[in-house]
C-alpha positions in Angstrom: -4.3 -43.0 -50.0 -4.8 -40.8 -53.1 -3.1 -42.8 -55.6 -1.8 -40.0 -57.7 -0.2 -38.3 -54.8 3.6 -38.5 -55.3 4.3 -37.8 -51.6 3.1 -41.4 -50.8 5.5 -43.0 -53.0 8.0 -43.4 -50.2 5.6 -45.7 -48.1 5.4 -49.5 -49.2 2.2 -50.8 -50.7 -0.4 -51.7 -48.0 1.1 -49.3 -45.6 -1.8 -47.7 -45.1 -4.2 -50.5 -45.3 -6.1 -51.7 -42.0 -7.7 -55.2 -41.2 -11.1 -53.5 -40.9 -11.2 -51.4 -44.3 -14.9 -50.8 -43.7 -16.0 -47.0 -43.3 -15.5 -45.9 -39.6 -19.0 -44.7 -39.0 -20.4 -48.0 -37.6 -17.2 -48.5 -35.6 -17.2 -45.1 -33.8 -21.0 -44.6 -33.4 -21.1 -45.7 -29.7 -19.4 -43.5 -27.2 -16.3 -44.9 -25.4 -16.1 -42.8 -22.2 -12.9 -44.6 -21.3 -9.1 -43.9 -21.0 -7.2 -44.9 -23.6 -3.7 -45.1 -21.8 -3.1 -45.4 -18.0 -3.0 -42.5 -15.6 1.0 -42.1 -15.6 0.6 -41.7 -19.4 -2.0 -39.3 -19.1 0.2 -37.2 -16.6 2.9 -37.4 -19.2 0.8 -35.7 -22.0 -0.4 -33.0 -19.4 3.1 -32.5 -18.8 4.5 -32.3 -22.2 1.5 -29.8 -22.9 2.7 -27.4 -20.4 6.4 -27.8 -21.1 5.8 -26.9 -24.5 3.6 -23.8 -23.6 0.4 -25.0 -25.7 -2.1 -21.9 -24.8 -4.2 -19.8 -26.7 -7.1 -21.2 -29.0 -6.0 -24.8 -29.2 -7.4 -27.5 -31.7 -7.4 -31.0 -30.1 -7.8 -33.3 -33.2 -9.1 -36.7 -33.1 -10.4 -35.9 -29.5 -12.7 -37.6 -27.1 -14.3 -36.7 -23.7 -10.7 -36.1 -22.2 -8.0 -33.8 -23.5 -5.3 -34.4 -21.0 -4.3 -30.6 -20.2 -3.1 -30.2 -16.6 -5.0 -26.7 -17.3 -7.0 -26.1 -20.2 -6.0 -23.3 -22.6 -8.0 -20.2 -23.0 -10.2 -21.8 -25.8 -9.9 -25.8 -26.5 -11.9 -26.6 -29.6 -12.3 -30.4 -30.0 -12.6 -32.2 -33.2 -13.4 -36.1 -33.0 -15.5 -38.8 -34.6 -18.5 -39.2 -31.9 -20.4 -36.0 -30.6 -21.3 -37.7 -27.3 -17.5 -37.9 -26.5 -17.1 -34.4 -27.6 -20.0 -33.1 -25.8 -18.5 -34.9 -22.4 -15.3 -33.1 -22.5 -15.0 -30.9 -19.5 -12.3 -28.9 -20.8 -13.8 -27.9 -24.3 -15.1 -24.5 -25.3 -16.7 -26.1 -28.7 -16.4 -29.1 -30.9 -17.1 -30.7 -34.3 -17.6 -34.0 -35.5 -15.1 -34.9 -38.2 -14.3 -38.0 -40.0 -10.8 -37.5 -41.5 -10.5 -40.9 -43.0 -13.5 -40.0 -44.9 -12.8 -36.3 -45.8 -9.3 -35.0 -44.4 -10.5 -31.4 -44.6 -11.1 -29.3 -41.1 -14.0 -27.0 -41.2 -12.0 -23.8 -40.0 -10.6 -20.9 -41.1 -7.0 -20.2 -42.1 -4.4 -19.2 -39.3 -7.5 -19.7 -36.7 -5.5 -21.4 -34.0 -2.3 -21.0 -31.9 -1.5 -24.8 -31.3 -2.9 -28.4 -32.1 -2.8 -31.7 -30.6 -3.6 -35.3 -31.6 -3.2 -37.8 -28.8 -3.2 -41.2 -29.4 -5.1 -41.2 -32.6 -2.2 -40.6 -35.4 -2.2 -44.3 -36.0 -5.4 -44.5 -37.6 -5.2 -41.9 -40.1 -5.3 -43.3 -43.8 -4.6 -39.8 -45.5 -2.0 -38.6 -42.8 -0.4 -36.1 -45.2 -3.4 -34.4 -46.1 -4.6 -34.1 -42.3 -1.2 -32.5 -41.7 -1.6 -30.0 -44.4 -4.9 -29.0 -43.1 -3.6 -28.7 -39.5 -1.0 -26.6 -41.0 -3.4 -24.2 -42.7 -5.6 -23.7 -39.7 -2.5 -22.9 -37.5 -1.2 -19.4 -37.2 2.7 -19.1 -38.4 4.7 -20.5 -35.4 1.8 -22.6 -33.9 2.8 -25.8 -32.8 1.3 -29.1 -33.6 1.9 -31.9 -31.1 1.3 -35.6 -31.6 1.4 -38.0 -28.7 1.2 -41.7 -28.9 1.6 -44.8 -26.8 1.7 -48.5 -27.7 -2.3 -49.2 -27.3 -4.7 -49.3 -30.3 -7.8 -50.9 -31.5 -5.8 -53.3 -33.8 -8.5 -53.7 -36.7 -8.5 -50.0 -37.2 -4.5 -49.1 -37.0 -2.8 -48.9 -40.2 -0.4 -51.6 -41.0 2.6 -49.9 -41.4 2.1 -49.0 -37.7 0.9 -52.4 -36.5 3.9 -53.9 -37.9 6.7 -51.6 -36.5 8.1 -50.7 -33.3 8.0 -47.6 -31.1 11.2 -46.0 -32.6 9.7 -46.5 -36.1 6.3 -44.9 -35.0 8.4 -41.9 -34.1 9.8 -41.9 -37.6 6.6 -42.4 -39.2 5.4 -39.4 -37.6 8.4 -37.2 -38.4 7.9 -38.6 -42.2 4.1 -37.0 -42.0 5.7 -33.6 -40.9 8.4 -33.8 -43.4 5.9 -34.7 -46.3 3.1 -32.0 -45.4 3.2 -28.5 -44.0 5.0 -26.3 -44.2 6.6 -27.3 -40.8 9.5 -26.8 -39.3 12.0 -29.4 -38.3 10.3 -31.7 -35.7 11.4 -32.7 -32.3 10.5 -35.5 -30.2 10.1 -36.7 -26.6 9.8 -39.6 -24.7 8.2 -40.2 -21.2 8.1 -43.9 -20.0 7.4 -45.8 -16.9 10.3 -46.5 -14.6 9.5 -50.3 -14.2 8.3 -50.6 -17.9 5.4 -52.0 -16.7 2.9 -48.9 -17.8 2.1 -47.2 -21.1 5.1 -45.5 -22.6 4.5 -41.9 -24.0 5.8 -40.6 -27.3 5.5 -37.2 -28.6 6.7 -35.5 -32.0 6.0 -31.9 -32.5 6.9 -29.1 -34.9 5.7 -25.6 -35.3 3.8 -24.2 -38.5 6.9 -22.3 -40.6 6.5 -18.9 -41.5 6.4 -18.2 -45.0 
């Protein structure tokens, strides 16, 4: 966290610390070609993307070998930590390896995407406001950024402000990232949970890049 960035003053000390504070390179070196949420939650992600009408040129941020679209958009670009995982993504039209905790910049031109997604990964960001700034920069005005998450994580790599709070607070945390960065319109949110409470819940928070 940049110590001279006043936007982070709203978060308590240690909020963005992690149990494993080492650089992420070694942790993500080997590909993990596994699903990080169950099939029902994966279906919920796809339904939400379809309901929100995500289409055109879409950036899937902190991506892996699966992007969870029911039908891929016209041009899906994946950005993530492991090149082998990105190369295995059958829905992607292109991909770049980025470590957003090392450098939150994105290697794309201004206003070059129609929409963006981040699935079950926002809880690992240590400089989220800079990342959300960058997503706003690469989105066209009116473009939607959809952030989805569940209750699974790599516990040593998730930020402590997330690990120590509940799902309702997680929604508020992501909404605060939108509020503190941007420019974004007012965020919205939704929930899709298993009827028997024995599977993975799926939460979503999304907002449109404001027109200026």
